[in-house]
N, C-alpha and C positions, 0 to 999 in steps of 0.2 A: 335692558333697563331693569331697574329694581322693582320689586313688588310694592315699594313705597308709592309708586306712581299709578298703580291700578285704579285707585279711587280719587285721584286728583284731577279736577277739571280746571286747571290753570295753565293755559298754553304758554304764558310768559315764563312760568317757572320751568316747564318742560323744555322750552327753548334755551333757557339759561343752562340747564344741565347738559343738553346736547352741545351747545357752544363750548362749554367747559371741556367736554370729552374730545371734541374736534381740536381744541387748542393743544391737547396732549399729543396729537399727531403732528401738528405744525411746529410746536416749540418743544424741542427735544430736551431731555433731562440733562443736568450737569452732574458730573461726578467729581468729588473732592474727598481725599483721604479715605477712599474706599466706600463712600456713601453716595447714594444717588439722591438728587433733589429734583423733584418733578414740578413743584410749584415755585418756579424761579421768579425773580423780580420782573423779568420780561413777561412771563406767563401771567402774573397778577396784574400787570399794567394792561395787557390786552383783555383780560377778563373784565376788568373794571371799566374799560372803554365803552362797552356796549350796554351793560345792565347796571342797575342800582344794586351792586354786589351785596351790600349790607342788608338791604331789604330782602333780596332773594335768599340769603343765608338764613334769615329769620324764618322765612316761609318754609324753607327746606327742613330746618330743625323742628319746626312745629309739625310738619308732615311726618317726620321720623318718629316723633313722640306718639303720634296717633296709631302707628302700626302695632298691632298686638304682637308681643314677643313670640307667642305660639305660632303665628303666621311666618315670622322670620325664620324660626327654627325648622318649620315644615319645608320651606323653600318655595320658589316661584312656581314650579310645575304642579306641586301639590295643591297650591291655592287655586290655580287656574282650573285644574282637572277635577278638583273636589276631593 
């Protein structure tokens, strides 16, 4: 998980992120013209079937904006260990 989620107390948002990552294991990428596409039409359909995707994206973007850039640059372990 990202350091973005250390200070978030929103289990639905965390569930959404975990579901998204699990979908990457279930729905394999498509390759076309030497490029890989990980968020295929099938992937997006499955992702939207469970959660209010647009609302979750808004929440995730807001959470990302709250993380100080210095913490992102330091990395996960630096923030945890001090």
